[in-house]
N, C-alpha and C positions, 0 to 999 in steps of 0.2 A: 119060100119067095114068092110072091104075088104076080100074075101074069104080067101084069103092065109094068114091073120094077125094071128098071135099065140098070147095068152092071158097070163099074168101074173098079179097077185094082186100088186107085188112091183117088179120092175126093178132096179136092182142095176148096173149101166154101169161103169166097172171096177173090174179087180180082183186081184188089188195089195192089199197090206196090209191093206189099209184104207178101202177099198170096201170090204174086207173079214170080217174087223171087223165089219162094218155096217150090213153086212148080219148076222153075227152071232147074234147082238141085235136085229135086226128087228125079226129073226126066233124066238128067246127066247120071244119077246113081243107078238108073235101069228102070226105075218105076214106069207103069204106064199111069199117067194123070189125066185127069178131068176136072176144069175149073168150072165152077158155079157161081154166079153174080148176077141179080137182075138188072143191073147197070153196066155200062160199057166199062173197060178195063181204065182203073185210074181215074174216075170220073168224080170220086168224093174227095177226103181229106188228101188224097195223093195226089190231087191235081192242084189244089191251092195253097201248099206249103211255101216255104220261103226258099226251097230248092238247094238248101244248104246240106252237105254232109259233114256234120259238125262233128268230126272224130275227138275233139278236145272236150266235149261237154259232160265230164264225168261227176259234176255236182249233181245230186239229186235236189228236187224242188223243196222237200221238207228238211230244212236246215235249223238248228238252234236259233238263228237269228231272227226266224220267221215270228217268234213270239212277241219280241219287239217291234217288229214291221207290222204285224197285223192290223192294228187300227189304224193305220196310215193307208194300208193297201184296201182295207174294207170302206173306209169313210171319205177318204180324199176325193174329189173330183178329178184330180190330176192323176189317179193311180193307174197303172196298167192293168190292174185286177178288177174284175166288177162281179158282184154277186147279186143275183136276182132274187130279192129277199122274200118274195112269195113261195120260192121253192126251198127255203131253207129247211123245212122239216124232212123233206126227201134227201136234202143234199148231207143232212147233220151226220150221219153214220159215216159217210165218207171222209168227212171233214175232220171227224173225231179221230179216225184212223190216221188219217195225215198228220193230224198234230202231234199223235203218240209216237210218231216216225222223226218226230222233229228234235232229236237229241244227238249229241256226240257220236254215240255207240252206234246208232241204228243209221246216221248219215255217213259214218266211216264204213259200214258194211256195204251199202249201198254204194258208194262211191268206188269200191273193190270190184263189186260185181259190173258196176259199168264200164270200169275201165278194161275189164277181161273183154266185154262187149265189143267196146269202141275202138281198141287197139288195131284189130285187123279190119276194120269197117271199109276203110277206103280201098285196101287190096284186095277185099271181097269184091268190091263193086269194079274195080278195075278188071277182074275176069270176066264180069259179064259185059262190060262196054268192050272188052276186047272180041269176046263173041259176037256183039252187035256191029263190029266193024266200024265203030264209031271215028270219024275222022276229026274229034276235037271241036264240033258243032255242038254236042250236047253237054260233053263234060268238060268244065272248065276248072283248071289246076292253077287257081290265082291266090289260094288262100282266102282267110276271113279275118276280120278285122272287129274287135269290140272298142269302143271309144268312150270317152267320159267326158262329160261337158261340163263338170264342176270340179272344184279340188276335193271336195267332200268324197263324190263318186268315185275319184280315181284314187284316192286313199285307202277306200274301202275294198278297191278291187285288188290290194296289194295280198289278202289273205286268200283268197282264190287262186291267183297266180302262183302263190308259193305251194300250195295244196297240188295244183297241177304239175309244178316242177317235180314234186316227190314223185310223182306217177311216171314221171319221164316224157312229158308232153312237150313236144316243140313248141315254142312260143317266144314272141320279141316285145321286149318294153320298147314302147315309142313315146319320145317327147312330142311336144306340141309342133316343133319344128319338122321332126323326122315324118311325124303323121300328116303334115300338110304337103310335105314332097311326096309321099304315097299316094294320098288322095287330096288334090287340090281344091276339091269342092269343100273341104272341112276345115281349111285354112281359117286359123282365127275363132274356131268355134269349140275345139275339145283341148282340153288339159292335158289330154296323154291318152294312148291305146295300147292295146295288146294284139299283135298280129299272131295267127295260127296259120305258118306258110303251108302246111300239110293238108289244110282243109279243101275242099272242092265244093263246087256247086253245080247245077244243072242249069242249063238255058232255058228248058223247057219242061217241067216235070210230066204234063200230059202226054208230051210228045214221046219221051221214054218210055211210059207204061205202054203206049201203043206200040210202039217199037218191040218191045219185049213181049207184049201179047202176039204180035205178028210172027216173030220169030218162033215162039213155042207151037203157034199153031202150024207153022210150016214143018215143024218137027214131030207133029202128030199129036200135041196136046188138044184135047177137047175142049171148047170153051162155049158153055152152054148160059143162056139168059133166064135165070129162073132165080127164085128166092128159097133158100133152105129154111123150112118151117120148124123141124124138129129133128131128133137123133134117137134110136133106141137100138139095142141089140137083140140079133134074132139069128140063131143058129149057128154063131160065131163069126157073125158079119154086122156090119151096121148098116141099118136101114135109115135112109134119110128121106124125109117127106119133104116136097117142094110144093109150090104154087102150080105146077106143071106135071104133077106126076111124080111117083115114087123112084129113088135110086137104091141100089145096095152096092156097099163097097167094101173091100177087104181093110182098108184104112180111111181114114178121114182126118182132114185137117181144116180146124177152123181157125180162119185168118181174116175173119169178117170185120176187124175193126171195132168201131163203137157198137156193133149190131152184134158181136160176139156172145155178151153175155146171156141171153135166153138159151143159146146153143150149150153154152157149158153147162149152165142149170141141168138142161135136158141130159147131159152127161155126168151129172152129179157133182158139179162143182159149182158152189156160190161165190163167184168172184166178184170184188168191189169195185167193179169198172163204172166209171162214168164218162160224160163227154164233156170235154172243154171245148167251149165255143171260141174257134178262132178266126180271125178276120184277114181280109187282104182288100187294099186297093191297088190299082195300076194305071201308070200314066204314061202316054205315048212320049217319047222323048228324042230328040234328033241326034242327042249325042248322050252318051254314058255319062250320068253325074257320079256315078262312082264305078270302079271297075271291078269290083268282088263285093260279096256280102259284107255289109258293114252295120253293126248294131249300136245305137246309143244306150249305154249301159242304164240309164236312168228310164229310158222309154219302153225297154223290152219290146221291142220289134226290130226286123232286118229290113235293110234297103238292099234289094238284089238287082242287079242288071240282068234282065233277059232278053230274048230275041226282039229287038225295037220298042222295049218298054222298060220300065221301073216297077218292079212290085215291092209293095211293102207290106210285109205279113207280120203278124203277131197278135200280143196281147192276149189276155186270158179272160174269159166270163164263164161263169158257172150259172146254169138255168137247165131249161128243159129242151128237150130235142127239138119239139115242135114250135118253140116260141120263134116270133119274126124276127128279123134282121134287127141290130139295135143300132139305130144310126148315130148316136152318140160314142160308139165304138169307133165307127168310119170317120166322124169328126175328129175323135182323139189322134187317130194316125195321121188324118191329113194336116191337122193344125200343128203338131208337132214336126211333121216332115216339112211343113214350108216354113217353120221356124228356122230351120237348117238352109234351105235351099230357095227360100222366096216363093210365089206364087206358082204351082204346078199345072196350072190350067184344070180342066174337069177332067175328072178320072175317066179311063176308057171302060174300067171295070171293076166293081164290087163283088165281094164274096163272103160268104159264111160258111165255114165247114166244121165238123166235129172230128176232135182229137180223141182216141180211146186212151183214158188215163187212170193209172192205180195209184195208190196213196204213197208208195214206196219207189215211184218211179222208174220200177223195173218191170219189163214185159213179163208175159207168161209163154214159155217155150217149153214144150214137151209133152209128155202124156196126161191125159184125164185121169184123175184120181180114181175113178169107179168104173169106168166103161171101156174096157180093153179094146184097141182099135183106134181109138180117137185121140188126137194130140192137138195142142193149141198154139197159135203163133200171133198173137196180139196184145195190146195194151201197152203200145210203145211211146205214148204221150206225144213230146215233141221230137222225139227221134226216129219216127217211122221211116223216112226216106234213108236217114243216116245207116239205120239198124237193119234195112229190108234184106241186103244180101247176105250179112252176117247169120241174121236169123234163118232164113233159107239153108244156109249150110250147116247150122246147129240143128235145125229140125230134120234135116235129111240123115245127118249123122245119128241122131235119136232114134229115127226110124230103123236104121242099121243096127242099132246097140252100140254106138261109138260115142256116144256123148261124153264129154268132159265132166269129171266129177262137179266142177264149180257150177255147172248148169242147174244143179238142183236148188240153188238160190232164186231161180226162176221158175219153180215148179207151182203148179197150181196148188199143190198142198200146203204151201205156207200161209194160205188164208184160212185154214182149217181151225 
């Protein structure tokens, strides 16, 4: 070990919501934990998400229907999906893997694993909120609503509804009248909807990350503002190079979201991880337009009431991490939101963030394939907030040799 190296029992690389949840569970299981991140806790994708704990979202993105939907998604100016075509050569390998998964067998396998992950997700979060002594200001247990503006959209939603019923997900069909009674601002706009009463949302995701980080620090977790640059094994331990010196650890957890890919490569795993560029707009509101997260199924975004504001978050754009913000994506969100509610005024905030996404819609959770002592907890796509607490519990169990057998479906080795 070099003289300048600092030591940790477990280094968690990444202080987003997944890394924080991993640190919480590891510390509870008796590990001494240090968190590394160049940015403040929860300041990237963990900050800008829709705030929804979507424990019902068992359908992977790669579905057989994507083959007939692809032309419209790629070419329509009204599509919730946008591809920056100049980046197609670099994105093509990921897109090819994604389309290979768009068959009944692969979708069914992914649905089964997502069900395993999502079923305990709210209860896992409740344990953390209980520890944070939240008095109901952050966690809102009001359910979530998906509604459909067209008869065609409502008809097509029935197949997904039936699949979720098969997995025991609690959901309620609402006709137009029942939906309007639940959310008066949507009266006369929707053909029908599905209420997920067990879903929750967070009134401020950044505040959640900050409070969790503060609790961890009070309990002795060390939070270091530095960027991890590489990993290597040395004398039975892991050397971690950072931009502020070297660390040596007994175990390392890579939970750096979209920045995890080069670290996994250093550990011997070539993970097909890309960044989905997600957007949000926020509007200050004197009253709640909706009382729970609501998603117009045709538009692929969520309207979430937060503290004194409405956050509208979603859509998918594939491009390069360093591309500037795309004003057309923000216009898409604003235009469709105002088609529902009328003029909303000037947005108080606009945001672009990077979701770490894998072609099979499953995260990577568990040990590295080739570098003992390194584990992964990344690649959650749209479900980072939802699955953070469950990921932390499973990751801690894995380090104790107690992971359930089905978690092998989330291993890094599946991409070999």
